[in-house]
NUDRENPA-575368 format. One record per atom (N, C-alpha, C, CB): residue number from 1; y, z, x; residue in three letters. Coordinates in nm, 2 decimals, always signed. Glycine has a CB too. Layout:
[NUM, [Y, Z, X], 'ALA']
...
// end
This chain:
[1, [-0.88, +2.24, -3.38], 'TYR']
[1, [-0.80, +2.18, -3.28], 'TYR']
[1, [-0.68, +2.08, -3.28], 'TYR']
[1, [-0.88, +2.12, -3.22], 'TYR']
[2, [-0.60, +2.10, -3.16], 'ASN']
[2, [-0.46, +2.08, -3.19], 'ASN']
[2, [-0.41, +1.97, -3.04], 'ASN']
[2, [-0.37, +2.26, -3.21], 'ASN']
[3, [-0.38, +1.84, -3.11], 'ASP']
[3, [-0.38, +1.74, -3.05], 'ASP']
[3, [-0.25, +1.81, -2.95], 'ASP']
[3, [-0.37, +1.60, -3.15], 'ASP']
[4, [-0.16, +1.88, -2.98], 'ASP']
[4, [+0.00, +1.91, -2.92], 'ASP']
[4, [-0.07, +2.02, -2.77], 'ASP']
[4, [+0.13, +2.03, -3.08], 'ASP']
[5, [-0.18, +2.08, -2.78], 'ASP']
[5, [-0.22, +2.15, -2.66], 'ASP']
[5, [-0.27, +2.05, -2.56], 'ASP']
[5, [-0.31, +2.26, -2.69], 'ASP']
[6, [-0.38, +1.95, -2.64], 'SER']
[6, [-0.42, +1.85, -2.53], 'SER']
[6, [-0.34, +1.77, -2.45], 'SER']
[6, [-0.49, +1.76, -2.57], 'SER']
[7, [-0.22, +1.75, -2.50], 'ALA']
[7, [-0.11, +1.64, -2.44], 'ALA']
[7, [-0.06, +1.73, -2.28], 'ALA']
[7, [+0.05, +1.59, -2.58], 'ALA']
[8, [+0.00, +1.85, -2.36], 'SER']
[8, [+0.04, +1.97, -2.25], 'SER']
[8, [-0.05, +2.02, -2.13], 'SER']
[8, [+0.04, +2.10, -2.33], 'SER']
[9, [-0.20, +1.98, -2.14], 'ASP']
[9, [-0.27, +2.00, -2.04], 'ASP']
[9, [-0.26, +1.88, -1.94], 'ASP']
[9, [-0.41, +2.04, -2.08], 'ASP']
[10, [-0.28, +1.80, -2.04], 'ASP']
[10, [-0.26, +1.66, -1.92], 'ASP']
[10, [-0.10, +1.62, -1.87], 'ASP']
[10, [-0.31, +1.50, -2.00], 'ASP']
[11, [-0.02, +1.70, -1.93], 'ASP']
[11, [+0.12, +1.67, -1.82], 'ASP']
[11, [+0.11, +1.80, -1.72], 'ASP']
[11, [+0.30, +1.67, -1.91], 'ASP']
[12, [+0.05, +1.87, -1.76], 'GLU']
[12, [+0.01, +1.92, -1.67], 'GLU']
[12, [-0.06, +1.95, -1.53], 'GLU']
[12, [+0.00, +1.93, -1.71], 'GLU']
[13, [-0.16, +1.88, -1.54], 'ASP']
[13, [-0.25, +1.76, -1.45], 'ASP']
[13, [-0.15, +1.74, -1.38], 'ASP']
[13, [-0.31, +1.62, -1.51], 'ASP']
[14, [-0.09, +1.63, -1.44], 'ASN']
[14, [-0.02, +1.51, -1.37], 'ASN']
[14, [+0.06, +1.60, -1.25], 'ASN']
[14, [+0.09, +1.40, -1.49], 'ASN']
[15, [+0.12, +1.68, -1.30], 'GLU']
[15, [+0.24, +1.74, -1.23], 'GLU']
[15, [+0.19, +1.85, -1.10], 'GLU']
[15, [+0.33, +1.82, -1.36], 'GLU']
[16, [+0.08, +1.87, -1.12], 'ARG']
[16, [-0.01, +1.93, -1.00], 'ARG']
[16, [-0.07, +1.86, -0.89], 'ARG']
[16, [-0.11, +2.00, -1.06], 'ARG']
[17, [-0.14, +1.77, -0.99], 'LEU']
[17, [-0.20, +1.67, -0.87], 'LEU']
[17, [-0.13, +1.53, -0.81], 'LEU']
[17, [-0.34, +1.61, -0.94], 'LEU']
[18, [-0.14, +1.51, -0.67], 'PRO']
[18, [-0.08, +1.41, -0.61], 'PRO']
[18, [-0.15, +1.31, -0.63], 'PRO']
[18, [-0.04, +1.43, -0.49], 'PRO']
[19, [-0.09, +1.19, -0.63], 'SER']
[19, [-0.14, +1.05, -0.63], 'SER']
[19, [-0.16, +1.02, -0.51], 'SER']
[19, [-0.05, +0.96, -0.69], 'SER']
[20, [-0.27, +0.97, -0.48], 'ILE']
[20, [-0.31, +0.94, -0.35], 'ILE']
[20, [-0.42, +0.84, -0.38], 'ILE']
[20, [-0.36, +1.07, -0.26], 'ILE']
[21, [-0.32, +0.73, -0.26], 'PRO']
[21, [-0.37, +0.54, -0.26], 'PRO']
[21, [-0.49, +0.54, -0.20], 'PRO']
[21, [-0.28, +0.41, -0.16], 'PRO']
[22, [-0.58, +0.48, -0.21], 'PHE']
[22, [-0.73, +0.44, -0.14], 'PHE']
[22, [-0.71, +0.33, -0.13], 'PHE']
[22, [-0.87, +0.45, -0.21], 'PHE']
[23, [-0.78, +0.32, +0.01], 'ASP']
[23, [-0.81, +0.18, +0.05], 'ASP']
[23, [-0.98, +0.14, +0.07], 'ASP']
[23, [-0.74, +0.16, +0.20], 'ASP']
[24, [-1.03, +0.03, +0.01], 'PHE']
[24, [-1.17, +0.00, +0.01], 'PHE']
[24, [-1.23, -0.10, +0.12], 'PHE']
[24, [-1.20, -0.05, -0.11], 'PHE']
[25, [-1.37, -0.08, +0.14], 'LEU']
[25, [-1.39, -0.23, +0.26], 'LEU']
[25, [-1.53, -0.20, +0.19], 'LEU']
[25, [-1.37, -0.22, +0.50], 'LEU']
[26, [-1.55, -0.37, +0.19], 'LEU']
[26, [-1.69, -0.43, +0.14], 'LEU']
[26, [-1.68, -0.52, +0.23], 'LEU']
[26, [-1.72, -0.49, -0.02], 'LEU']
[27, [-1.84, -0.46, +0.31], 'ASN']
[27, [-1.89, -0.54, +0.42], 'ASN']
[27, [-1.82, -0.49, +0.53], 'ASN']
[27, [-1.87, -0.68, +0.41], 'ASN']
[28, [-1.73, -0.41, +0.57], 'ASP']
[28, [-1.68, -0.40, +0.67], 'ASP']
[28, [-1.55, -0.46, +0.70], 'ASP']
[28, [-1.75, -0.41, +0.73], 'ASP']
[29, [-1.50, -0.52, +0.56], 'LYS']
[29, [-1.38, -0.58, +0.55], 'LYS']
[29, [-1.29, -0.54, +0.43], 'LYS']
[29, [-1.40, -0.71, +0.55], 'LYS']
[30, [-1.15, -0.53, +0.46], 'LEU']
[30, [-1.05, -0.44, +0.39], 'LEU']
[30, [-1.00, -0.53, +0.26], 'LEU']
[30, [-0.91, -0.39, +0.51], 'LEU']
[31, [-1.12, -0.45, +0.15], 'LEU']
[31, [-1.03, -0.53, +0.02], 'LEU']
[31, [-0.92, -0.59, -0.02], 'LEU']
[31, [-1.00, -0.47, -0.05], 'LEU']
[32, [-0.86, -0.69, -0.04], 'ARG']
[32, [-0.73, -0.71, -0.08], 'ARG']
[32, [-0.75, -0.81, -0.16], 'ARG']
[32, [-0.63, -0.73, +0.01], 'ARG']
[33, [-0.85, -0.83, -0.27], 'LEU']
[33, [-0.87, -0.96, -0.37], 'LEU']
[33, [-0.96, -0.83, -0.45], 'LEU']
[33, [-0.97, -1.15, -0.29], 'LEU']
[34, [-0.94, -0.93, -0.61], 'PRO']
[34, [-1.02, -0.86, -0.70], 'PRO']
[34, [-1.18, -0.80, -0.66], 'PRO']
[34, [-1.03, -0.96, -0.81], 'PRO']
[35, [-1.23, -0.77, -0.72], 'LEU']
[35, [-1.36, -0.72, -0.67], 'LEU']
[35, [-1.44, -0.85, -0.67], 'LEU']
[35, [-1.43, -0.59, -0.76], 'LEU']
[36, [-1.49, -0.95, -0.76], 'ASP']
[36, [-1.55, -1.05, -0.81], 'ASP']
[36, [-1.52, -1.16, -0.68], 'ASP']
[36, [-1.49, -1.08, -0.95], 'ASP']
[37, [-1.38, -1.16, -0.69], 'SER']
[37, [-1.30, -1.30, -0.57], 'SER']
[37, [-1.36, -1.24, -0.44], 'SER']
[37, [-1.08, -1.31, -0.55], 'SER']
[38, [-1.35, -1.15, -0.38], 'ALA']
[38, [-1.37, -1.08, -0.24], 'ALA']
[38, [-1.53, -1.11, -0.23], 'ALA']
[38, [-1.32, -0.90, -0.25], 'ALA']
[39, [-1.64, -1.08, -0.31], 'ALA']
[39, [-1.75, -1.07, -0.27], 'ALA']
[39, [-1.82, -1.21, -0.31], 'ALA']
[39, [-1.80, -0.95, -0.32], 'ALA']
[40, [-1.77, -1.29, -0.39], 'ARG']
[40, [-1.77, -1.46, -0.37], 'ARG']
[40, [-1.74, -1.51, -0.28], 'ARG']
[40, [-1.71, -1.54, -0.42], 'ARG']
[41, [-1.63, -1.48, -0.17], 'ASN']
[41, [-1.62, -1.51, -0.06], 'ASN']
[41, [-1.68, -1.50, +0.08], 'ASN']
[41, [-1.54, -1.48, -0.06], 'ASN']
[42, [-1.72, -1.39, +0.03], 'LEU']
[42, [-1.85, -1.32, +0.10], 'LEU']
[42, [-1.99, -1.38, +0.14], 'LEU']
[42, [-1.88, -1.21, +0.01], 'LEU']
[43, [-1.99, -1.44, -0.04], 'GLY']
[43, [-2.14, -1.50, -0.07], 'GLY']
[43, [-2.19, -1.40, -0.14], 'GLY']
[43, [-2.23, -1.55, +0.05], 'GLY']
[44, [-2.14, -1.28, -0.16], 'LEU']
[44, [-2.23, -1.22, -0.21], 'LEU']
[44, [-2.25, -1.18, -0.36], 'LEU']
[44, [-2.21, -1.14, -0.15], 'LEU']
[45, [-2.32, -1.14, -0.43], 'SER']
[45, [-2.37, -1.18, -0.59], 'SER']
[45, [-2.33, -1.02, -0.64], 'SER']
[45, [-2.59, -1.23, -0.63], 'SER']
[46, [-2.30, -1.06, -0.73], 'THR']
[46, [-2.22, -0.92, -0.83], 'THR']
[46, [-2.34, -0.88, -0.95], 'THR']
[46, [-2.04, -0.99, -0.93], 'THR']
[47, [-2.42, -1.00, -0.92], 'GLU']
[47, [-2.56, -0.92, -1.01], 'GLU']
[47, [-2.63, -0.83, -0.94], 'GLU']
[47, [-2.67, -1.02, -1.05], 'GLU']
[48, [-2.60, -0.77, -0.80], 'HIS']
[48, [-2.68, -0.69, -0.71], 'HIS']
[48, [-2.57, -0.58, -0.71], 'HIS']
[48, [-2.73, -0.75, -0.56], 'HIS']
[49, [-2.61, -0.45, -0.67], 'ALA']
[49, [-2.53, -0.34, -0.61], 'ALA']
[49, [-2.46, -0.38, -0.53], 'ALA']
[49, [-2.59, -0.25, -0.54], 'ALA']
[50, [-2.33, -0.37, -0.48], 'LEU']
[50, [-2.24, -0.40, -0.41], 'LEU']
[50, [-2.19, -0.25, -0.32], 'LEU']
[50, [-2.13, -0.47, -0.50], 'LEU']
[51, [-2.23, -0.21, -0.19], 'GLU']
[51, [-2.13, -0.07, -0.13], 'GLU']
[51, [-2.00, -0.11, -0.13], 'GLU']
[51, [-2.16, -0.01, +0.04], 'GLU']
[52, [-1.97, -0.01, -0.16], 'LEU']
[52, [-1.81, +0.00, -0.13], 'LEU']
[52, [-1.76, +0.10, -0.03], 'LEU']
[52, [-1.72, +0.05, -0.26], 'LEU']
[53, [-1.69, +0.12, +0.04], 'HIS']
[53, [-1.66, +0.23, +0.13], 'HIS']
[53, [-1.51, +0.28, +0.12], 'HIS']
[53, [-1.70, +0.20, +0.27], 'HIS']
[54, [-1.49, +0.40, +0.08], 'TYR']
[54, [-1.34, +0.44, +0.04], 'TYR']
[54, [-1.28, +0.53, +0.14], 'TYR']
[54, [-1.33, +0.51, -0.10], 'TYR']
[55, [-1.15, +0.53, +0.16], 'PHE']
[55, [-1.07, +0.59, +0.23], 'PHE']
[55, [-0.91, +0.62, +0.20], 'PHE']
[55, [-1.10, +0.54, +0.33], 'PHE']
[56, [-0.86, +0.73, +0.26], 'PRO']
[56, [-0.67, +0.73, +0.20], 'PRO']
[56, [-0.65, +0.63, +0.26], 'PRO']
[56, [-0.53, +0.87, +0.25], 'PRO']
[57, [-0.55, +0.58, +0.21], 'ALA']
[57, [-0.47, +0.45, +0.26], 'ALA']
[57, [-0.37, +0.52, +0.34], 'ALA']
[57, [-0.41, +0.35, +0.15], 'ALA']
[58, [-0.36, +0.43, +0.44], 'ARG']
[58, [-0.21, +0.48, +0.52], 'ARG']
[58, [-0.07, +0.42, +0.47], 'ARG']
[58, [-0.20, +0.43, +0.68], 'ARG']
[59, [-0.02, +0.52, +0.48], 'LEU']
[59, [+0.12, +0.51, +0.41], 'LEU']
[59, [+0.25, +0.43, +0.54], 'LEU']
[59, [+0.18, +0.70, +0.35], 'LEU']
[60, [+0.35, +0.32, +0.46], 'PRO']
[60, [+0.38, +0.33, +0.56], 'PRO']
[60, [+0.47, +0.43, +0.60], 'PRO']
[60, [+0.40, +0.24, +0.59], 'PRO']
[61, [+0.56, +0.44, +0.75], 'PRO']
[61, [+0.64, +0.53, +0.80], 'PRO']
[61, [+0.77, +0.53, +0.69], 'PRO']
[61, [+0.68, +0.49, +0.96], 'PRO']
[62, [+0.79, +0.70, +0.68], 'LYS']
[62, [+0.90, +0.71, +0.63], 'LYS']
[62, [+1.03, +0.73, +0.72], 'LYS']
[62, [+0.87, +0.79, +0.55], 'LYS']
[63, [+1.13, +0.68, +0.62], 'LYS']
[63, [+1.26, +0.63, +0.72], 'LYS']
[63, [+1.30, +0.78, +0.75], 'LYS']
[63, [+1.40, +0.51, +0.63], 'LYS']
[64, [+1.35, +0.82, +0.84], 'GLU']
[64, [+1.39, +0.91, +0.93], 'GLU']
[64, [+1.57, +0.88, +0.89], 'GLU']
[64, [+1.33, +0.88, +1.11], 'GLU']
[65, [+1.65, +0.90, +0.87], 'GLY']
[65, [+1.79, +0.86, +0.87], 'GLY']
[65, [+1.81, +0.72, +0.81], 'GLY']
[65, [+1.84, +0.86, +1.02], 'GLY']
[66, [+1.92, +0.69, +0.85], 'GLN']
[66, [+1.99, +0.57, +0.82], 'GLN']
[66, [+1.98, +0.49, +0.95], 'GLN']
[66, [+2.15, +0.58, +0.76], 'GLN']
[67, [+1.94, +0.33, +0.95], 'SER']
[67, [+2.03, +0.26, +1.06], 'SER']
[67, [+2.17, +0.24, +1.05], 'SER']
[67, [+1.99, +0.13, +1.07], 'SER']
[68, [+2.20, +0.17, +1.18], 'GLU']
[68, [+2.33, +0.14, +1.22], 'GLU']
[68, [+2.36, +0.02, +1.11], 'GLU']
[68, [+2.35, +0.10, +1.38], 'GLU']
[69, [+2.50, +0.02, +1.05], 'GLN']
[69, [+2.52, -0.06, +0.93], 'GLN']
[69, [+2.57, -0.21, +1.03], 'GLN']
[69, [+2.65, +0.01, +0.80], 'GLN']
[70, [+2.54, -0.31, +1.00], 'LEU']
[70, [+2.61, -0.43, +1.09], 'LEU']
[70, [+2.69, -0.46, +1.00], 'LEU']
[70, [+2.52, -0.56, +1.14], 'LEU']
[71, [+2.78, -0.55, +1.03], 'PRO']
[71, [+2.87, -0.64, +0.92], 'PRO']
[71, [+2.83, -0.75, +0.87], 'PRO']
[71, [+2.98, -0.69, +0.96], 'PRO']
[72, [+2.85, -0.78, +0.74], 'ASP']
[72, [+2.80, -0.91, +0.68], 'ASP']
[72, [+2.77, -1.03, +0.72], 'ASP']
[72, [+2.86, -0.95, +0.61], 'ASP']
[73, [+2.89, -1.05, +0.82], 'TRP']
[73, [+2.89, -1.19, +0.92], 'TRP']
[73, [+2.75, -1.18, +0.99], 'TRP']
[73, [+3.04, -1.18, +1.05], 'TRP']
[74, [+2.68, -1.09, +1.06], 'ILE']
[74, [+2.58, -1.08, +1.13], 'ILE']
[74, [+2.45, -1.13, +1.06], 'ILE']
[74, [+2.57, -0.95, +1.18], 'ILE']
[75, [+2.34, -1.24, +1.11], 'MET']
[75, [+2.27, -1.27, +1.00], 'MET']
[75, [+2.09, -1.27, +1.11], 'MET']
[75, [+2.35, -1.46, +0.91], 'MET']
[76, [+2.15, -1.26, +1.20], 'VAL']
[76, [+2.00, -1.23, +1.29], 'VAL']
[76, [+2.06, -1.17, +1.46], 'VAL']
[76, [+1.87, -1.43, +1.31], 'VAL']
[77, [+1.94, -1.10, +1.47], 'MET']
[77, [+1.98, -1.02, +1.65], 'MET']
[77, [+1.86, -1.06, +1.71], 'MET']
[77, [+2.01, -0.80, +1.67], 'MET']
[78, [+1.85, -1.07, +1.80], 'GLU']
[78, [+1.73, -1.07, +1.92], 'GLU']
[78, [+1.77, -1.03, +2.05], 'GLU']
[78, [+1.68, -1.20, +1.94], 'GLU']
[79, [+1.70, -0.97, +2.10], 'TYR']
[79, [+1.71, -0.91, +2.25], 'TYR']
[79, [+1.58, -0.98, +2.32], 'TYR']
[79, [+1.71, -0.72, +2.26], 'TYR']
[80, [+1.63, -1.04, +2.44], 'ASN']
[80, [+1.58, -1.12, +2.51], 'ASN']
[80, [+1.61, -1.13, +2.63], 'ASN']
[80, [+1.59, -1.21, +2.47], 'ASN']
[81, [+1.53, -1.12, +2.78], 'ASN']
[81, [+1.57, -1.12, +2.90], 'ASN']
[81, [+1.69, -0.99, +2.95], 'ASN']
[81, [+1.60, -1.25, +2.91], 'ASN']
[82, [+1.67, -0.91, +2.87], 'GLY']
[82, [+1.76, -0.79, +2.88], 'GLY']
[82, [+1.91, -0.82, +2.84], 'GLY']
[82, [+1.75, -0.73, +3.03], 'GLY']
[83, [+1.91, -0.92, +2.73], 'ARG']
[83, [+2.05, -0.93, +2.64], 'ARG']
[83, [+2.01, -0.97, +2.50], 'ARG']
[83, [+2.15, -1.05, +2.69], 'ARG']
[84, [+2.13, -0.92, +2.45], 'LEU']
[84, [+2.15, -0.87, +2.30], 'LEU']
[84, [+2.21, -1.01, +2.25], 'LEU']
[84, [+2.27, -0.72, +2.28], 'LEU']
[85, [+2.14, -1.07, +2.11], 'TRP']
[85, [+2.19, -1.20, +2.13], 'TRP']
[85, [+2.21, -1.19, +1.95], 'TRP']
[85, [+2.07, -1.33, +2.22], 'TRP']
[86, [+2.33, -1.23, +1.90], 'SER']
[86, [+2.33, -1.23, +1.77], 'SER']
[86, [+2.42, -1.39, +1.68], 'SER']
[86, [+2.40, -1.09, +1.73], 'SER']
[87, [+2.40, -1.40, +1.58], 'GLY']
[87, [+2.43, -1.50, +1.51], 'GLY']
[87, [+2.47, -1.47, +1.35], 'GLY']
[87, [+2.33, -1.59, +1.52], 'GLY']
[88, [+2.56, -1.56, +1.30], 'GLY']
[88, [+2.59, -1.53, +1.17], 'GLY']
[88, [+2.64, -1.67, +1.12], 'GLY']
[88, [+2.69, -1.40, +1.15], 'GLY']
[89, [+2.71, -1.60, +1.01], 'ALA']
[89, [+2.80, -1.78, +0.95], 'ALA']
[89, [+2.93, -1.78, +0.95], 'ALA']
[89, [+2.78, -1.82, +0.78], 'ALA']
// end
């Protein structure tokens, strides 16, 4: 048994397999808390089996190019009633 070979196999697996984020549903609600906290909030007991559903998480949209750079003095912009309003310091 050679420990070095095992470590290199793990490195190769990590390079080949992409990381896929998942979201989880508990009682048809998106799980955003630790499981025990979410179960308690829903009135469920962790002493019994809980049914979770998992699915690939939606990733945020990727930026395509850069947005227009605004001068540092502009702090806020608002479009209202066909007019563009800006304010700054």
